[in-house]
C-alpha positions as CSV (number, residue, x, y, z in Angstrom):
1,M,-24.8,54.7,-97.2
2,K,-25.0,53.5,-100.9
3,L,-27.5,54.5,-103.3
4,R,-28.9,50.8,-103.7
5,T,-29.5,50.8,-100.1
6,K,-31.1,54.0,-99.9
7,L,-33.5,53.3,-102.8
8,I,-34.3,49.8,-101.2
9,L,-34.8,51.6,-97.6
10,V,-37.0,54.1,-99.3
11,F,-39.3,51.6,-101.2
12,S,-39.7,49.3,-98.5
13,S,-40.4,52.3,-96.1
14,L,-43.0,53.3,-98.2
15,L,-44.6,49.9,-98.2
16,V,-44.0,49.3,-94.6
17,L,-46.0,52.9,-94.2
18,H,-48.7,51.9,-96.1
19,T,-49.3,48.6,-94.4
20,A,-48.9,50.5,-91.1
21,L,-51.4,53.1,-91.5
22,N,-53.8,50.3,-92.9
23,T,-53.0,48.4,-89.9
24,A,-53.6,51.3,-87.4
25,F,-56.9,52.0,-89.3
26,V,-58.1,48.7,-88.8
27,L,-56.9,48.5,-85.2
28,L,-58.4,52.0,-84.3
29,F,-61.6,51.2,-86.3
30,Y,-62.1,47.9,-84.4
31,S,-61.4,49.1,-80.9
32,E,-63.8,51.9,-81.5
33,R,-66.4,49.8,-82.6
34,L,-65.7,47.2,-79.6
35,R,-66.0,50.4,-77.0
36,R,-69.3,51.2,-78.6
37,T,-70.7,47.8,-78.1
38,E,-69.4,47.6,-74.8
39,E,-70.6,50.8,-73.9
40,E,-74.4,50.3,-75.6
41,I,-74.5,46.8,-73.7
42,L,-73.5,48.5,-70.3
43,T,-76.0,51.5,-71.0
44,G,-78.7,48.9,-71.8
45,T,-78.3,46.5,-68.4
46,W,-78.2,50.2,-66.5
47,E,-81.7,51.1,-68.3
48,T,-82.8,47.3,-67.5
49,V,-82.1,47.4,-63.8
50,K,-83.2,51.3,-63.4
51,G,-86.6,49.9,-64.9
52,S,-86.8,47.0,-62.5
53,L,-86.1,49.5,-59.7
54,E,-89.1,51.2,-60.9
55,A,-91.5,48.3,-61.4
56,L,-90.3,47.5,-57.7
57,K,-91.7,50.9,-56.7
58,R,-94.8,50.3,-58.3
59,D,-95.5,46.9,-57.0
60,M,-94.7,48.1,-53.4
61,L,-97.4,50.7,-53.8
62,N,-99.9,48.2,-55.3
63,A,-98.9,46.4,-52.4
64,L,-99.7,49.7,-49.9
65,A,-103.1,49.8,-51.5
66,L,-103.8,46.2,-51.3
67,L,-103.2,46.6,-47.5
68,N,-105.2,49.6,-47.1
69,S,-108.2,47.9,-48.4
70,H,-108.1,45.1,-46.4
71,L,-107.7,47.2,-43.3
72,E,-110.8,48.9,-44.3
73,T,-113.0,45.9,-43.8
74,P,-114.9,45.3,-40.5
75,S,-112.4,43.7,-37.9
76,P,-109.3,43.0,-39.8
77,T,-106.9,40.6,-38.2
78,L,-103.5,42.8,-38.5
79,P,-101.0,40.1,-37.6
80,R,-102.5,37.7,-40.3
81,L,-103.1,40.5,-43.0
82,A,-99.2,41.5,-42.5
83,S,-98.5,37.9,-43.1
84,L,-100.3,37.7,-46.2
85,I,-98.9,41.1,-47.7
86,C,-95.5,39.6,-47.1
87,A,-96.3,36.3,-48.6
88,T,-98.2,37.8,-51.9
89,T,-96.1,41.1,-52.6
90,P,-92.3,42.1,-52.7
91,A,-92.9,43.2,-48.9
92,D,-89.7,41.7,-46.9
93,R,-91.3,43.6,-43.8
94,V,-94.7,45.2,-42.7
95,V,-95.1,47.6,-39.8
96,L,-98.7,49.0,-38.7
97,L,-98.2,52.1,-36.4
98,D,-100.8,54.1,-34.5
99,Q,-101.4,57.6,-34.3
100,G,-98.8,58.0,-31.8
101,G,-96.1,55.8,-33.6
102,R,-96.3,52.9,-31.2
103,I,-95.9,49.8,-33.6
104,L,-98.9,47.6,-33.4
105,V,-97.8,44.9,-36.3
106,D,-94.2,44.1,-37.3
107,H,-93.8,41.2,-39.7
108,Y,-91.1,40.0,-41.7
109,S,-90.6,37.6,-44.6
110,Y,-88.5,34.7,-44.9
111,R,-85.6,36.8,-46.7
112,I,-84.9,38.6,-43.6
113,R,-82.7,36.2,-41.6
114,E,-82.7,38.2,-38.6
115,P,-84.8,41.3,-37.7
116,F,-83.1,45.1,-38.3
117,A,-83.6,48.0,-36.1
118,L,-86.8,50.2,-37.6
119,P,-84.8,53.4,-39.0
120,S,-85.9,56.6,-37.8
121,L,-88.7,57.9,-40.2
122,S,-90.7,61.2,-40.5
123,L,-94.3,60.0,-40.7
124,S,-95.4,63.5,-42.2
125,S,-93.4,62.1,-45.3
126,F,-96.4,59.6,-45.6
127,R,-99.2,61.7,-45.6
128,F,-100.0,60.3,-48.8
129,P,-98.4,57.0,-50.5
130,R,-95.0,57.3,-51.6
131,A,-92.3,54.9,-52.1
132,L,-88.6,55.9,-51.4
133,Y,-85.3,54.5,-50.9
134,L,-83.5,54.4,-47.4
135,L,-80.3,53.5,-46.1
136,A,-80.1,51.4,-42.9
137,P,-77.8,48.9,-41.2
138,V,-79.0,45.2,-42.5
139,H,-77.1,41.9,-41.3
140,G,-74.2,44.5,-39.9
141,R,-73.5,46.5,-43.1
142,P,-75.1,49.4,-44.8
143,S,-78.0,48.3,-46.8
144,L,-80.7,50.1,-49.4
145,L,-84.3,49.5,-48.7
146,L,-87.1,50.7,-50.5
147,V,-90.0,52.0,-48.0
148,A,-93.5,52.5,-49.1
149,G,-96.0,54.1,-47.0
150,S,-99.3,55.7,-46.5
151,P,-102.0,56.6,-43.8
152,Y,-104.4,54.0,-42.9
153,H,-108.0,53.9,-41.4
154,T,-109.6,51.0,-39.6
155,P,-112.9,50.5,-37.6
156,A,-110.8,50.8,-34.6
157,G,-108.7,53.6,-35.6
158,S,-106.0,54.8,-37.9
159,G,-102.2,55.0,-38.4
160,H,-99.5,54.5,-40.9
161,A,-98.7,51.2,-43.0
162,L,-95.3,50.9,-43.9
163,L,-93.6,48.3,-46.2
164,F,-89.9,47.8,-46.4
165,T,-88.1,45.8,-49.3
166,L,-84.5,44.7,-48.8
167,V,-82.7,45.5,-52.3
168,D,-79.8,43.0,-52.3
169,E,-77.6,40.8,-54.3
170,D,-80.7,38.3,-54.8
171,R,-82.9,40.9,-56.3
172,L,-79.8,42.2,-58.7
173,L,-79.3,38.8,-59.7
174,A,-83.1,38.4,-60.4
175,W,-83.0,41.6,-62.5
176,N,-79.8,40.7,-64.2
177,P,-79.3,37.2,-64.5
178,S,-76.5,37.8,-67.5
179,R,-73.0,36.4,-66.5
180,D,-71.5,39.1,-69.2
181,T,-72.6,42.0,-67.0
182,R,-72.5,42.8,-63.3
183,V,-74.4,45.3,-61.3
184,A,-73.9,47.4,-58.3
185,L,-75.7,49.9,-55.9
186,S,-73.6,52.4,-54.3
187,T,-73.1,55.6,-52.3
188,P,-69.6,57.3,-52.3
189,D,-68.6,55.7,-49.6
190,H,-70.1,52.3,-49.6
191,I,-71.1,49.4,-52.0
192,L,-74.7,48.7,-50.9
193,A,-75.4,45.6,-53.1
194,S,-73.0,44.2,-55.9
195,Q,-72.9,41.0,-58.4
196,T,-68.8,41.4,-57.8
197,P,-66.7,41.7,-55.1
198,R,-66.5,44.7,-53.4
199,F,-64.7,47.6,-54.8
200,T,-64.2,51.2,-54.7
201,P,-66.7,52.8,-56.7
202,P,-65.6,55.1,-59.6
203,L,-67.8,58.1,-59.3
204,D,-65.7,60.6,-61.4
205,A,-66.4,59.4,-65.0
206,A,-69.6,57.8,-66.5
207,F,-67.6,55.2,-68.6
208,R,-64.0,54.4,-66.9
209,E,-61.7,50.9,-66.9
210,I,-61.2,49.7,-63.2
211,R,-59.6,46.7,-61.8
212,I,-61.6,44.2,-59.1
213,G,-58.7,42.2,-57.8
214,N,-56.9,41.4,-60.7
215,H,-59.6,41.4,-63.6
216,P,-60.2,44.7,-65.6
217,F,-63.7,45.8,-65.6
218,L,-65.6,48.6,-67.8
219,A,-67.8,50.4,-65.5
220,Y,-70.6,52.6,-66.4
221,T,-71.8,54.9,-63.5
222,R,-75.0,57.0,-63.3
223,L,-76.7,58.9,-60.3
224,L,-79.8,57.0,-59.7
225,S,-81.6,58.9,-57.0
226,G,-80.9,61.7,-54.6
227,E,-83.2,60.7,-51.9
228,V,-80.4,59.3,-50.1
229,P,-77.6,61.4,-48.6
230,E,-74.7,61.8,-51.1
231,G,-76.5,60.2,-53.9
232,L,-77.5,56.7,-54.9
233,Y,-75.8,55.3,-57.8
234,L,-76.4,52.4,-60.0
235,I,-73.3,51.0,-61.5
236,T,-73.0,48.1,-64.3
237,L,-69.8,46.4,-65.0
238,R,-68.6,44.4,-67.8
239,S,-65.1,42.5,-68.0
240,A,-62.7,44.0,-70.2
241,L,-60.6,40.9,-70.8
242,P,-62.4,39.4,-73.6
243,G,-62.0,42.7,-75.9
244,K,-58.2,42.9,-74.7
245,I,-57.8,38.9,-75.7
246,D,-59.6,40.0,-79.1
247,L,-57.3,43.0,-79.5
248,R,-54.4,41.3,-79.1
249,T,-55.1,38.6,-81.1
250,I,-55.9,40.8,-84.0
251,G,-52.7,43.0,-83.4
252,L,-50.6,39.9,-83.6
253,T,-52.5,38.7,-86.7
254,I,-52.0,42.2,-88.1
255,L,-48.0,42.1,-86.9
256,A,-47.6,38.7,-88.8
257,L,-49.2,40.2,-92.3
258,F,-46.9,43.2,-91.6
259,L,-43.4,40.9,-91.3
260,L,-44.7,39.3,-94.5
261,T,-45.3,42.5,-96.4
262,L,-42.1,44.0,-95.2
263,L,-40.1,40.7,-96.3
264,I,-42.1,40.7,-99.6
265,S,-41.3,44.8,-100.3
266,A,-37.5,44.4,-99.2
267,A,-37.5,41.5,-102.1
268,L,-38.8,43.5,-104.7
269,A,-36.9,46.8,-103.8
270,A,-33.8,44.8,-103.8
271,G,-34.5,43.3,-107.1
272,S,-35.6,46.5,-109.0
273,T,-33.0,48.6,-107.6
274,T,-30.3,46.4,-108.6
275,H,-31.5,46.1,-112.2
276,F,-32.0,50.2,-112.3
277,L,-28.8,51.0,-110.6
278,S,-26.3,48.4,-112.3
279,P,-24.5,51.0,-114.6
280,L,-23.8,53.3,-111.4
281,Q,-22.5,50.1,-109.4
282,R,-20.3,49.2,-112.2
283,L,-19.1,52.8,-112.4
284,L,-18.4,53.2,-108.7
285,A,-16.6,49.8,-108.9
286,W,-14.2,51.3,-111.4
287,L,-13.3,54.5,-109.6
288,P,-10.9,53.3,-107.1
289,H,-8.7,51.7,-110.1
290,A,-9.8,55.0,-112.5
291,Q,-6.0,55.9,-113.0
292,E,-4.9,52.3,-113.5
293,H,-7.9,50.9,-116.0
294,P,-10.1,52.4,-118.4
295,L,-14.0,52.3,-117.8
296,P,-15.5,49.2,-119.4
297,P,-18.4,49.6,-121.7
298,L,-21.9,50.1,-120.6
299,S,-24.9,48.7,-122.1
300,S,-27.4,50.6,-120.5
301,R,-28.9,53.7,-122.6
302,D,-31.1,55.2,-120.3
303,E,-30.5,58.3,-118.1
304,I,-28.6,56.1,-115.5
305,G,-26.4,55.2,-118.4
306,L,-26.0,58.5,-119.6
307,I,-25.3,59.8,-116.1
308,A,-22.3,57.1,-115.8
309,H,-20.6,57.9,-119.0
310,Q,-20.5,61.7,-118.2
311,A,-19.5,60.7,-114.5
312,S,-16.4,58.7,-115.9
313,H,-15.3,61.8,-118.2
314,I,-15.6,64.0,-115.1
315,V,-13.6,61.8,-113.1
316,K,-10.8,61.6,-115.4
317,T,-10.6,65.6,-115.5
318,L,-11.0,65.4,-111.9
319,L,-7.8,63.0,-111.6
320,E,-5.6,65.2,-113.7
321,E,-6.4,68.5,-111.8
322,E,-5.7,66.6,-108.2
323,R,-2.3,65.8,-109.6
324,I,-1.6,69.3,-110.0
325,I,-2.9,70.6,-107.1
326,R,-1.1,68.2,-105.2
327,E,2.3,69.3,-106.6
328,Q,1.4,73.0,-105.8
329,Y,0.0,72.0,-102.0
330,R,3.5,70.3,-101.6
331,E,5.6,73.4,-102.8
332,I,3.1,75.6,-100.7
333,A,3.5,73.3,-97.5
334,R,7.3,73.5,-98.1
335,L,7.5,77.4,-98.2
336,T,5.0,77.7,-95.6
337,S,7.2,75.3,-93.3
338,Y,10.1,77.4,-94.1
339,N,8.5,80.9,-93.4
340,R,7.7,79.6,-89.9
341,Q,11.1,78.6,-89.6
342,I,12.4,81.7,-90.4
343,V,9.8,83.6,-88.0
344,S,9.9,81.4,-85.0
345,S,14.1,81.7,-85.2
346,L,13.7,85.6,-85.1
347,R,14.9,87.1,-81.5
348,A,12.2,89.5,-82.3
349,G,8.5,89.9,-81.6
350,I,6.3,89.4,-84.8
351,V,2.6,90.8,-84.9
352,V,0.2,90.9,-87.8
353,A,-2.8,93.1,-87.3
354,R,-6.0,93.6,-89.6
355,P,-7.3,96.9,-90.5
356,D,-9.7,97.2,-87.7
357,G,-6.6,96.3,-85.4
358,T,-7.3,92.8,-84.4
359,I,-4.2,90.9,-84.2
360,E,-4.1,87.7,-86.7
361,F,-0.9,86.3,-86.1
362,C,1.9,86.7,-83.6
363,N,5.2,84.3,-82.9
364,T,6.2,82.5,-79.9
365,Y,8.6,85.4,-79.1
366,F,5.9,88.1,-78.7
367,A,3.9,85.9,-76.7
368,D,6.8,84.9,-74.3
369,M,7.4,88.4,-73.9
370,L,4.0,89.1,-72.4
371,G,4.2,85.5,-70.6
372,T,1.4,84.0,-72.4
373,S,0.8,81.8,-75.5
374,P,-0.3,82.8,-78.8
375,P,-3.9,81.5,-78.7
376,H,-4.5,83.9,-75.8
377,I,-3.6,87.2,-77.9
378,L,-5.1,86.4,-81.4
379,G,-8.2,87.9,-82.1
380,R,-7.3,91.1,-79.3
381,L,-6.7,94.7,-80.6
382,A,-3.5,95.7,-81.0
383,T,-3.2,99.3,-79.6
384,P,-4.8,98.2,-76.2
385,L,-2.5,95.3,-75.9
386,I,0.3,97.2,-76.5
387,S,-0.6,100.2,-74.4
388,A,-1.3,97.8,-71.3
389,S,2.0,95.9,-72.2
390,F,4.5,98.4,-72.7
391,H,5.7,101.9,-71.9
392,L,5.6,103.9,-75.1
393,P,7.7,106.9,-75.6
394,T,4.8,109.0,-77.2
395,P,0.9,108.5,-76.2
396,V,-0.8,105.5,-77.6
397,E,-3.6,108.0,-79.4
398,D,-0.6,108.7,-81.7
399,L,-0.1,105.3,-82.7
400,D,-0.7,105.0,-86.5
401,L,-0.7,101.5,-87.9
402,S,-1.3,102.6,-91.1
403,R,2.0,104.7,-91.9
404,P,5.5,103.3,-91.2
405,T,6.7,104.3,-87.9
406,T,9.6,103.5,-85.5
407,L,9.6,103.8,-82.0
408,E,12.7,103.8,-79.7
409,R,13.0,102.8,-76.1
410,V,9.9,100.8,-76.1
411,R,10.1,99.2,-72.4
412,L,8.2,95.8,-71.4
413,A,6.0,96.9,-68.2
414,S,6.5,94.0,-66.6
415,S,10.2,93.8,-66.7
416,E,13.3,96.2,-67.4
417,R,13.8,94.8,-71.1
418,V,14.0,97.7,-73.9
419,F,12.6,96.9,-77.6
420,T,12.7,99.1,-81.0
421,L,8.9,99.2,-82.3
422,K,9.0,99.3,-86.0
423,I,5.4,99.4,-87.8
424,Q,5.2,98.5,-91.5
425,P,1.8,98.6,-93.0
426,F,1.3,96.2,-96.5
427,E,-1.3,94.5,-98.4
428,S,-2.3,91.2,-98.0
429,A,-3.5,88.7,-101.1
430,D,-5.8,87.0,-99.0
431,R,-8.8,88.3,-100.6
432,K,-9.5,89.5,-103.9
433,G,-7.9,93.3,-104.6
434,G,-5.7,92.8,-101.3
435,E,-6.4,93.9,-97.8
436,P,-4.2,96.8,-95.9
437,K,-2.4,95.0,-93.1
438,A,0.3,96.1,-90.5
439,L,3.4,94.6,-89.4
440,L,5.0,95.0,-86.1
441,V,8.4,94.2,-85.1
442,F,9.7,94.4,-81.5
443,E,13.5,94.2,-81.6
444,E,15.1,93.7,-78.2
445,V,17.9,96.3,-77.7
446,T,18.1,95.8,-73.8
447,E,21.6,94.6,-74.0
448,L,22.4,97.1,-76.6
449,E,21.3,99.9,-74.4
450,A,22.8,98.5,-71.3
451,L,26.2,98.5,-72.7
452,W,26.1,101.9,-74.7
453,K,24.9,103.3,-71.2
454,T,28.1,101.5,-69.1
455,L,30.1,102.5,-71.6
456,L,28.8,106.3,-71.6
457,I,29.2,106.3,-67.7
458,S,32.5,104.6,-67.7
459,E,34.0,107.3,-70.2
460,R,32.2,109.9,-67.5
461,I,33.7,108.3,-64.5
462,S,36.9,108.0,-66.2
463,A,37.2,111.7,-67.2
464,L,35.8,112.8,-63.6
465,G,38.3,110.5,-62.4
466,A,41.3,112.5,-64.3
467,L,40.2,115.7,-63.3
468,S,39.9,114.6,-59.5
469,A,43.2,113.2,-59.3
470,G,44.4,116.5,-60.9
471,L,42.5,118.6,-58.5
472,A,43.4,116.4,-55.6
473,H,47.4,116.6,-56.4
474,E,46.9,120.5,-56.2
475,I,44.7,120.6,-53.2
476,N,47.4,118.1,-51.6
477,N,50.3,120.7,-51.8
478,P,48.6,124.1,-50.3
479,L,46.9,121.2,-47.6
480,G,50.6,120.2,-46.5
481,A,51.9,123.4,-46.2
482,I,48.6,124.6,-44.1
483,S,49.1,121.4,-42.0
484,S,53.2,122.4,-41.0
485,H,52.0,125.8,-40.1
486,L,49.2,124.4,-38.2
487,A,51.5,122.3,-36.5
488,Y,53.8,124.9,-35.6
489,L,51.0,127.2,-34.1
490,L,49.9,124.3,-32.0
491,S,53.4,124.0,-30.5
492,V,53.6,127.7,-29.5
493,E,50.2,128.4,-28.1
494,D,49.1,128.2,-25.0
495,D,45.5,130.3,-24.9
496,P,42.8,127.0,-24.3
497,E,40.2,128.9,-26.5
498,R,42.9,129.5,-29.5
499,R,44.2,126.0,-29.2
500,E,40.4,124.9,-29.6
501,S,40.0,126.4,-33.1
502,L,43.5,125.4,-34.3
503,L,42.5,121.8,-33.2
504,W,38.9,122.2,-34.9
505,I,41.3,123.5,-38.1
506,E,43.3,120.4,-37.6
507,K,40.2,118.1,-37.6
508,E,38.7,119.6,-40.8
509,I,42.2,119.4,-42.5
510,T,42.4,116.0,-41.6
511,R,38.8,115.1,-43.2
512,I,39.6,117.0,-46.4
513,G,43.1,115.1,-46.5
514,N,41.0,111.8,-46.5
515,L,38.4,112.8,-49.0
516,V,41.2,113.8,-51.1
517,K,42.8,110.0,-50.6
518,T,39.1,108.4,-51.5
519,I,39.2,110.8,-54.6
520,L,42.5,109.2,-55.7
521,S,41.5,105.6,-54.4
522,H,38.5,106.1,-56.9
523,A,40.5,107.4,-59.5
524,R,43.3,104.5,-59.6
525,G,41.1,102.0,-59.3
526,R,42.0,100.4,-56.2
527,T,39.6,98.1,-54.2
528,E,40.6,95.5,-51.5
529,G,38.3,92.6,-49.9
530,P,36.8,90.2,-48.6
531,C,34.6,92.4,-46.5
532,D,32.0,91.1,-43.6
533,V,29.0,92.2,-45.5
534,D,26.6,91.7,-42.4
535,R,28.8,93.0,-40.1
536,T,29.3,96.1,-41.9
537,L,25.7,96.6,-42.8
538,R,24.8,96.6,-39.2
539,D,27.4,99.2,-38.5
540,T,26.4,101.4,-41.2
541,I,22.6,101.1,-40.1
542,G,23.7,101.9,-36.3
543,L,25.4,104.9,-37.8
544,L,22.1,106.2,-39.3
545,S,19.7,105.1,-36.3
546,P,19.8,108.7,-34.6
547,Q,18.9,110.4,-37.8
548,A,16.5,108.1,-39.0
549,R,14.5,108.2,-35.3
550,Q,14.6,112.1,-35.5
551,K,12.6,112.3,-38.7
552,R,10.5,109.2,-37.5
553,I,11.8,106.8,-40.2
554,A,11.9,102.8,-39.5
555,L,15.0,101.8,-40.4
556,S,15.4,97.8,-40.4
557,Y,17.8,94.9,-41.6
558,T,17.2,91.4,-42.3
559,S,19.4,88.7,-43.9
560,T,18.6,85.6,-45.1
561,G,20.7,82.6,-43.9
562,P,24.4,83.0,-43.5
563,L,26.3,85.4,-46.0
564,P,29.4,85.0,-47.8
565,S,32.2,87.4,-47.7
566,A,32.1,89.8,-50.7
567,L,35.1,91.1,-52.9
568,I,34.7,94.8,-51.9
569,S,36.7,96.9,-49.3
570,E,34.5,97.4,-45.8
571,A,35.1,101.2,-46.4
572,E,33.5,101.0,-50.0
573,L,30.8,99.0,-48.9
574,K,29.8,101.2,-45.7
575,Q,30.1,104.3,-48.3
576,V,27.6,102.8,-51.1
577,A,25.3,101.7,-48.3
578,L,25.6,105.3,-46.6
579,N,25.0,106.9,-50.1
580,I,21.9,105.1,-50.8
581,L,20.3,104.9,-47.3
582,K,20.8,108.7,-47.2
583,N,19.6,109.1,-50.7
584,A,16.4,107.1,-49.6
585,M,15.9,109.2,-46.1
586,E,16.3,112.3,-48.2
587,S,13.4,110.9,-50.6
588,I,11.0,109.9,-47.5
589,G,11.3,112.9,-45.4
590,E,9.2,112.9,-42.6
591,G,7.6,109.2,-41.2
592,G,8.0,106.2,-43.6
593,S,10.2,102.9,-43.6
594,I,13.6,101.8,-45.2
595,Q,14.3,97.9,-45.1
596,V,17.7,96.2,-46.2
597,E,17.8,92.8,-47.1
598,A,20.4,90.6,-47.5
599,R,20.6,87.1,-49.1
600,S,23.0,85.0,-50.8
601,V,22.6,83.9,-54.4
602,D,24.8,81.3,-56.8
603,D,28.3,82.6,-56.5
604,G,27.7,85.9,-54.6
605,L,25.0,87.8,-53.0
606,V,22.2,90.5,-53.1
607,I,21.8,93.6,-50.8
608,A,18.2,95.2,-51.6
609,F,17.0,98.7,-50.1
610,H,13.4,99.2,-50.1
611,D,11.8,102.7,-49.0
612,T,8.4,103.9,-49.0
613,G,9.3,107.4,-50.4
614,P,7.7,108.7,-54.0
615,G,10.0,106.8,-56.1
616,F,12.2,107.7,-58.9
617,P,11.0,110.3,-61.7
618,E,10.9,108.1,-64.7
619,P,12.3,110.8,-67.0
620,S,15.3,110.9,-64.4
621,E,15.4,107.0,-64.0
622,A,18.2,106.2,-67.0
623,H,20.5,109.3,-65.8
624,L,20.5,108.3,-62.1
625,F,24.2,107.4,-62.5
626,D,25.4,109.9,-64.6
627,P,28.1,112.2,-63.1
628,L,26.4,115.8,-61.8
629,F,22.8,114.4,-62.3
630,T,20.7,115.2,-59.4
631,T,16.8,115.9,-58.6
632,K,17.7,117.7,-55.2
633,A,18.0,121.3,-55.0
634,E,21.3,121.3,-52.9
635,G,22.5,117.6,-54.5
636,T,26.2,117.3,-56.3
637,G,25.1,114.6,-58.5
638,L,28.1,112.8,-57.3
639,G,26.7,110.2,-54.8
640,M,25.1,107.6,-57.3
641,T,27.7,108.2,-59.8
642,I,30.3,107.3,-57.0
643,T,28.0,104.5,-55.9
644,H,27.8,102.9,-59.2
645,H,31.7,103.3,-59.9
646,I,32.6,101.2,-56.6
647,I,30.0,98.4,-57.3
648,Q,31.2,98.2,-61.2
649,R,34.9,98.1,-60.0
650,A,34.2,95.6,-57.4
651,G,32.8,93.5,-60.4
652,G,29.0,93.7,-59.2
653,R,25.7,95.1,-60.7
654,I,23.3,97.8,-59.3
655,A,19.5,98.6,-60.5
656,V,16.9,100.6,-59.6
657,R,13.4,100.0,-59.9
658,N,9.9,101.8,-58.7
659,R,7.7,100.1,-56.3
660,T,3.8,99.5,-56.9
661,P,1.6,101.9,-55.6
662,S,4.9,103.8,-54.2
663,G,8.4,103.5,-53.1
664,A,11.7,102.5,-54.5
665,T,14.2,99.2,-54.6
666,V,18.1,99.6,-55.2
667,E,19.5,96.3,-55.6
668,V,23.0,95.7,-55.5
669,R,24.8,92.4,-56.5
670,L,28.4,91.7,-55.2
671,R,30.7,89.0,-56.1
672,A,31.4,86.6,-53.2
673,A,34.9,86.1,-52.0
674,G,36.6,83.1,-54.2
675,S,34.4,83.9,-57.3
676,T,35.8,83.5,-60.5
677,H,32.7,85.1,-62.4
678,R,32.1,88.8,-63.1
């Protein structure tokens, strides 16, 4: 919003506020004055009607005294006397009772259109002249009666005289002939007499606005007498419509004046602000073209003109500084983009940590290593994150980000990937004086370590193969001589027991010969195929089933779909399966389960051996395929080495991993017959 508009709004708002306050004050004053006038009128009417009721009481007592004076004369005529009292006093009904309460005379005036039942009264209440209010049904609805009574004495006897006056709408009209106000007599439940249509009596407040039909009235209610059960209330009413019309008329008049004042104030504010702010407006019009045209001369010499001149000088200085900053920003943006490209293209995880250990930067490669995104890593503590995501060769408590450190063989917890962690502290120029930070680089060496491991095992197996070939050749020579002499002894020996011993020796010599042939076969690198994997695995499991049942080990085999033939000989696959299953059974001991699963994959098949044993100890997991390495007291350390050599020679792969919470898995991947990939 422009300054000119703001000033116009401020000036106009002040004038509008002043007018609005005056208007509100006038309306409040008038409405309060009108309310007080209405209340005074209603209160005066209430007092007038109350005075009329009190006067009616006095008139009734006077009429009772007149009746008693006539009754004391010799030989009074009672009916005639009652008629005279009804005609000359406000009494509407005269009742004379004897001492036993029997009616002697009961006379009605012309105002009583039809007789009404005499209400039950306690004559003891009228032991002396008294007037009181009484409720009785008259003309079919509850009505208010004013009763005056006293004892009387005549020469013929004594009794009680009762005078009844009906307080109805006619009497209310006589007491309040004004058309501006209305009067009603009421109990909490019924309207007894009213100058208006029937309504619900407002007894909860002295002054209250009510509606009778669709017409608003202001009602004033006060208790008139407690002689009636639950109380007798006198209500005065006055129409609230004229006051509302007057308030509305005044409000519309003031609104018109308010709008006129608003227009005049807006015009005055617009003219004055335009004159005062013309130098600033010229300055604002010049700013978009400040680089192209100089500022036109300003004629104003006041404070606003001085501000405009100073602003012109400041703008020119800022434009020059902006040009320099833009050039520097473009250079910074280019260098930032260049550095980001370098960091993003690195095949290594990059992490930058603050002095308190929180991560302030990581590249996408590091987030991908943990299976998440950079926003979920930023702000977390580096040490707990590394401890939870990696297996470190040293305790995490020894990890110090404030000094250069290199950790080898850092394994990712969620996979078999291996990294080298390098920590390099540096000082950042983010703050004055620099802030120490730490750069963590995770360089992946999984393939390199696997290559070195394979090369080392190959060298050891080659050396073992050469040694095995030499030993097999040296064993074959005496074994041949022993076999020749054994054949001669079998041909000349007739004793059954000796022949049985010789046959046992021949069987063991044959087993030694087969073992030597196997060793020579491994040493020479021979392999055959293809092999029916499903049949071979079933035969091998059937061969070990008795031993498994004896140890209470559940041995099972499942295959997913048809399996292709593998590029490995049946004997070698059987030997691989026997080595792995025997190791698993020895690891489990008594009780447990071994599950063998075979499934087809792209260009080959996978055989997985799952057991419920204790798993592989972490320090020995990296040396499982090393020759002569064993964790068993009586092991030779050649079973897994030969297994690894057979699988590798067949162009396959073998991997081991521990299962959670216990157990281990050995996974063998073989090439399918006809495959060209290794």
